[in-house]
C-alpha positions, 0 to 999 in steps of 0.5 A: 604162950597163954593157955587161954583160948577163946572158943568160936562161939565166944568170938562169933557172939561178939560180932553177931549183934553188930550192924555190919553182921546184920547187913551181911546176913541180910545181903546173903539172904537176898542173894539166896532168895534171888537164887531160889526164885531165878530157876523157878521163874525161868530166869537165867543170868545173862539171858534175855527173857525171850531166851530163858532156856539158854544156859551161859557159863558164868 
């Protein structure tokens, strides 16, 4: 066995500059922002606007 191991930072830094990583980050950010905006505007998943006070289990 080798005594050399890569640190998390060494491994992660190689991925961070990739297009796939940037796309994943952008998608996660959009999902987060939608999640933040939803409750503030009374929007709930699976509820029509007229029934924005209902709470359906996801």
